[in-house]
Backbone as JSON, one array per atom type, in Angstrom:
{
  "sequence": "MLFLIILILSFICGFFLPWWVASVVAFLVAFFIGKTSLPSFWSGFSAIFIVWAALALLKTLPNDNILAGRVVQLFPLPHNWIWLLLVTAVVGGLVGGMAALSGVLIKKIFRS",
  "N": [[49.97, 6.91, -55.18], [48.86, 9.49, -55.42], [51.23, 10.95, -55.28], [52.59, 10.1, -57.65], [50.86, 10.99, -59.7], [50.87, 13.78, -59.33], [53.59, 14.23, -59.73], [54.04, 13.39, -62.45], [52.2, 14.98, -63.96], [53.04, 17.58, -63.21], [55.67, 17.59, -64.13], [55.35, 17.36, -66.9], [53.86, 19.71, -67.4], [55.73, 21.56, -66.57], [57.51, 22.02, -68.63], [56.16, 23.56, -70.49], [54.49, 25.5, -69.36], [54.08, 28.26, -66.96], [55.91, 28.59, -63.8], [54.15, 28.51, -61.6], [52.11, 26.78, -62.17], [52.57, 24.29, -61.18], [51.69, 24.38, -58.54], [48.95, 24.64, -58.93], [48.39, 22.2, -60.16], [49.1, 20.4, -58.07], [47.23, 21.22, -56.14], [44.71, 20.66, -57.41], [44.88, 17.89, -57.95], [45.18, 16.85, -55.35], [42.79, 17.73, -54.31], [40.88, 16.21, -55.7], [41.78, 13.54, -55.38], [43.19, 13.21, -52.98], [43.18, 12.11, -49.53], [43.83, 12.38, -46.75], [45.41, 14.87, -44.63], [48.27, 15.05, -43.89], [49.68, 12.98, -45.43], [49.03, 13.97, -47.97], [50.25, 16.49, -48.02], [53.0, 15.71, -47.88], [53.18, 14.2, -50.2], [52.7, 16.14, -52.2], [54.83, 17.89, -51.59], [57.17, 16.26, -51.95], [56.88, 15.4, -54.62], [56.87, 17.82, -56.16], [59.31, 18.83, -55.33], [61.1, 16.97, -56.46], [60.46, 17.31, -59.17], [61.08, 20.06, -59.66], [63.81, 20.03, -59.06], [64.73, 18.26, -61.03], [63.96, 19.61, -63.41], [65.46, 21.96, -63.11], [68.04, 20.89, -63.21], [68.02, 19.87, -65.81], [68.03, 22.22, -67.21], [70.35, 23.55, -66.42], [72.61, 21.91, -66.74], [73.28, 21.61, -69.56], [74.58, 24.06, -70.17], [76.92, 24.07, -68.76], [76.6, 24.93, -66.11], [76.93, 27.69, -65.88], [75.24, 30.01, -65.61], [73.88, 29.32, -63.22], [76.04, 29.21, -61.48], [76.8, 31.89, -61.42], [74.51, 33.1, -60.37], [74.38, 31.98, -57.82], [76.36, 33.35, -56.53], [75.19, 35.69, -55.78], [73.75, 35.23, -53.52], [73.84, 34.49, -49.96], [75.19, 31.89, -49.87], [77.21, 28.88, -49.89], [79.68, 28.92, -52.43], [78.67, 27.21, -54.7], [76.91, 25.7, -57.26], [75.16, 23.65, -56.69], [74.0, 24.11, -54.22], [72.24, 26.19, -54.8], [70.5, 24.81, -56.47], [69.41, 23.03, -54.61], [68.11, 24.8, -52.8], [66.24, 25.91, -54.56], [64.71, 23.62, -55.17], [63.65, 23.01, -52.63], [62.07, 25.27, -52.11], [60.2, 24.98, -54.2], [59.13, 22.51, -53.38], [57.89, 23.24, -50.97], [55.92, 24.96, -51.97], [54.41, 23.14, -53.52], [53.66, 21.3, -51.52], [52.12, 22.87, -49.74], [50.08, 23.63, -51.5], [48.89, 21.14, -52.11], [48.06, 20.4, -49.55], [46.22, 22.45, -49.08], [44.33, 21.8, -51.02], [43.28, 19.34, -50.07], [42.23, 20.17, -47.59], [40.28, 22.05, -48.33], [38.61, 20.37, -49.72], [37.68, 18.85, -47.56], [36.22, 20.81, -46.24], [34.11, 21.28, -48.04], [32.88, 18.79, -47.94], [31.81, 18.64, -45.38]],
  "CA": [[49.2, 7.28, -56.34], [48.81, 10.95, -55.44], [52.59, 11.39, -55.59], [52.9, 9.86, -59.05], [50.06, 11.85, -60.57], [51.42, 15.14, -59.22], [54.93, 14.21, -60.35], [53.96, 13.3, -63.91], [51.54, 16.17, -64.52], [53.87, 18.76, -63.0], [56.84, 17.51, -65.0], [54.91, 17.68, -68.25], [53.49, 21.13, -67.44], [56.91, 22.37, -66.31], [58.19, 22.36, -69.88], [55.39, 24.45, -71.36], [53.71, 26.49, -68.63], [54.85, 28.96, -65.92], [56.28, 27.83, -62.6], [53.07, 28.4, -60.62], [51.18, 25.73, -62.56], [52.82, 23.14, -60.31], [50.81, 24.5, -57.38], [47.58, 24.35, -59.39], [48.32, 20.75, -60.35], [49.09, 19.77, -56.75], [45.95, 21.53, -55.51], [43.61, 19.95, -58.05], [45.04, 16.44, -57.76], [44.88, 16.56, -53.95], [41.36, 17.99, -54.11], [40.08, 15.12, -56.24], [42.26, 12.22, -55.01], [43.74, 13.17, -51.62], [42.28, 11.66, -48.47], [44.19, 12.96, -45.46], [46.24, 16.07, -44.74], [49.72, 14.87, -43.83], [50.21, 12.32, -46.64], [48.87, 14.85, -49.14], [51.33, 17.49, -47.97], [54.28, 15.11, -48.23], [53.14, 13.81, -51.62], [52.9, 17.36, -52.96], [56.19, 18.39, -51.35], [58.21, 15.43, -52.57], [56.73, 15.38, -56.08], [57.32, 19.08, -56.74], [60.74, 18.89, -55.04], [61.8, 16.18, -57.48], [60.22, 17.93, -60.49], [61.85, 21.29, -59.8], [65.23, 19.67, -59.11], [65.0, 17.68, -62.35], [63.88, 20.66, -64.43], [66.61, 22.85, -62.95], [69.21, 20.19, -63.73], [67.92, 19.8, -67.27], [68.32, 23.53, -67.8], [71.67, 24.07, -66.06], [73.72, 21.05, -67.17], [73.78, 21.86, -70.93], [75.44, 25.25, -70.29], [78.02, 23.91, -67.8], [76.25, 25.59, -64.85], [77.45, 29.06, -65.88], [74.26, 30.93, -65.03], [73.66, 28.94, -61.83], [77.24, 29.63, -60.74], [76.77, 33.35, -61.22], [73.39, 33.45, -59.5], [74.68, 31.57, -56.45], [77.23, 34.36, -55.95], [74.35, 36.77, -55.27], [73.13, 34.83, -52.25], [74.81, 34.07, -48.93], [75.34, 30.43, -49.9], [78.54, 28.47, -50.36], [79.78, 29.18, -53.88], [78.52, 26.0, -55.46], [75.59, 25.75, -57.87], [74.29, 22.61, -56.12], [73.22, 24.74, -53.14], [71.15, 26.9, -55.45], [69.56, 23.78, -56.91], [68.73, 22.52, -53.42], [67.2, 25.84, -52.32], [65.16, 25.97, -55.53], [63.86, 22.44, -55.01], [62.93, 23.13, -51.36], [61.01, 26.27, -52.3], [59.17, 24.32, -55.0], [58.49, 21.51, -52.55], [56.97, 23.92, -50.05], [54.78, 25.43, -52.77], [53.6, 21.97, -53.84], [53.09, 20.74, -50.3], [51.04, 23.75, -49.26], [48.97, 23.56, -52.44], [48.21, 19.87, -51.91], [47.37, 20.49, -48.25], [45.05, 23.31, -49.27], [43.34, 21.05, -51.78], [42.62, 18.37, -49.2], [41.44, 20.85, -46.55], [39.1, 22.62, -48.96], [37.73, 19.22, -49.96], [37.03, 18.52, -46.29], [35.21, 21.86, -45.96], [32.94, 21.04, -48.89], [32.22, 17.57, -47.52], [31.07, 18.79, -44.12]],
  "C": [[49.16, 8.8, -56.51], [50.17, 11.53, -55.85], [52.9, 11.25, -57.07], [52.12, 10.77, -59.99], [50.58, 13.28, -60.53], [52.77, 15.24, -59.92], [54.84, 14.25, -61.87], [53.33, 14.56, -64.51], [52.39, 17.42, -64.36], [55.1, 18.76, -63.9], [56.48, 17.87, -66.43], [54.59, 19.18, -68.38], [54.7, 22.04, -67.25], [57.67, 22.78, -67.56], [57.48, 23.47, -70.65], [54.73, 25.62, -70.65], [54.56, 27.17, -67.56], [55.04, 28.11, -64.66], [55.11, 27.59, -61.67], [52.04, 27.36, -60.98], [51.38, 24.48, -61.7], [51.93, 23.2, -59.07], [49.36, 24.22, -57.76], [47.4, 22.85, -59.59], [48.24, 20.04, -59.01], [47.76, 20.01, -56.04], [44.83, 20.69, -56.09], [43.69, 18.44, -57.84], [44.71, 16.07, -56.31], [43.4, 16.78, -53.65], [40.53, 16.79, -54.56], [40.5, 13.74, -55.73], [42.69, 12.12, -53.54], [42.71, 12.8, -50.57], [42.57, 12.33, -47.13], [45.25, 14.05, -45.65], [47.73, 15.77, -44.85], [50.28, 14.1, -45.04], [50.07, 13.17, -47.9], [49.95, 15.91, -49.17], [52.64, 16.88, -48.43], [54.31, 14.62, -49.66], [53.37, 15.03, -52.5], [54.31, 17.89, -52.82], [57.21, 17.57, -52.12], [58.1, 15.4, -54.09], [57.25, 16.67, -56.71], [58.81, 19.3, -56.46], [61.53, 18.18, -56.14], [61.65, 16.84, -58.87], [61.07, 19.17, -60.66], [63.35, 21.01, -59.83], [65.59, 19.12, -60.49], [64.96, 18.74, -63.45], [65.05, 21.64, -64.33], [67.89, 22.18, -63.47], [69.19, 20.12, -65.25], [68.25, 21.13, -67.93], [69.73, 24.02, -67.5], [72.82, 23.2, -66.58], [74.18, 21.32, -68.6], [74.69, 23.07, -71.06], [76.57, 25.25, -69.25], [77.83, 24.74, -66.53], [76.75, 27.03, -64.77], [76.49, 30.02, -65.19], [74.02, 30.6, -63.55], [74.86, 29.34, -60.95], [77.28, 31.12, -60.47], [75.65, 33.76, -60.28], [73.71, 33.09, -58.05], [75.62, 32.57, -55.77], [76.44, 35.53, -55.37], [73.78, 36.48, -53.89], [74.18, 34.41, -51.24], [74.85, 32.55, -48.79], [76.79, 30.09, -50.21], [78.58, 28.54, -51.89], [79.83, 27.89, -54.67], [77.09, 25.98, -55.99], [74.65, 24.69, -57.31], [73.46, 23.17, -54.98], [72.04, 25.51, -53.7], [70.08, 25.93, -55.93], [68.76, 23.24, -55.73], [67.73, 23.53, -52.87], [66.0, 25.97, -53.27], [64.19, 24.81, -55.35], [63.06, 22.51, -53.7], [61.8, 24.14, -51.46], [59.87, 25.68, -53.13], [58.42, 23.27, -54.2], [57.51, 22.12, -51.57], [55.73, 24.44, -50.77], [53.85, 24.25, -53.07], [52.94, 21.36, -52.63], [51.94, 21.56, -49.76], [49.83, 23.73, -50.2], [48.19, 22.26, -52.27], [47.45, 19.85, -50.58], [46.13, 21.35, -48.37], [43.95, 22.59, -50.04], [42.57, 20.06, -50.93], [41.75, 19.07, -48.16], [40.2, 21.51, -47.13], [38.1, 21.52, -49.33], [36.99, 18.82, -48.7], [35.97, 19.55, -45.92], [33.95, 21.62, -46.78], [32.17, 19.79, -48.49], [31.37, 17.76, -46.27], [29.98, 19.82, -44.2]]
}
């Protein structure tokens, strides 16, 4: 349930709002719905991972990966745009996971 709510809200917000809104969404959803730390972290990580990968694909596929191909040349990665997509999704997943974990832990502080 936590995973789906974070996924849907982050995907919708990803079209209209800045990138950091995904962390706010993960934090708030985990604060109000999350119960334990580890499942909340993995729900936030996997939901934002999928959202950022999907949004990056939606933005790079229409232009034949030209910009992603040029950006990947700046980093010490194999010269393939898929690696850039994977790194982007992992960074987003870590942001979402840490935000969801923070939401649950702050909820536990207020409860005690």
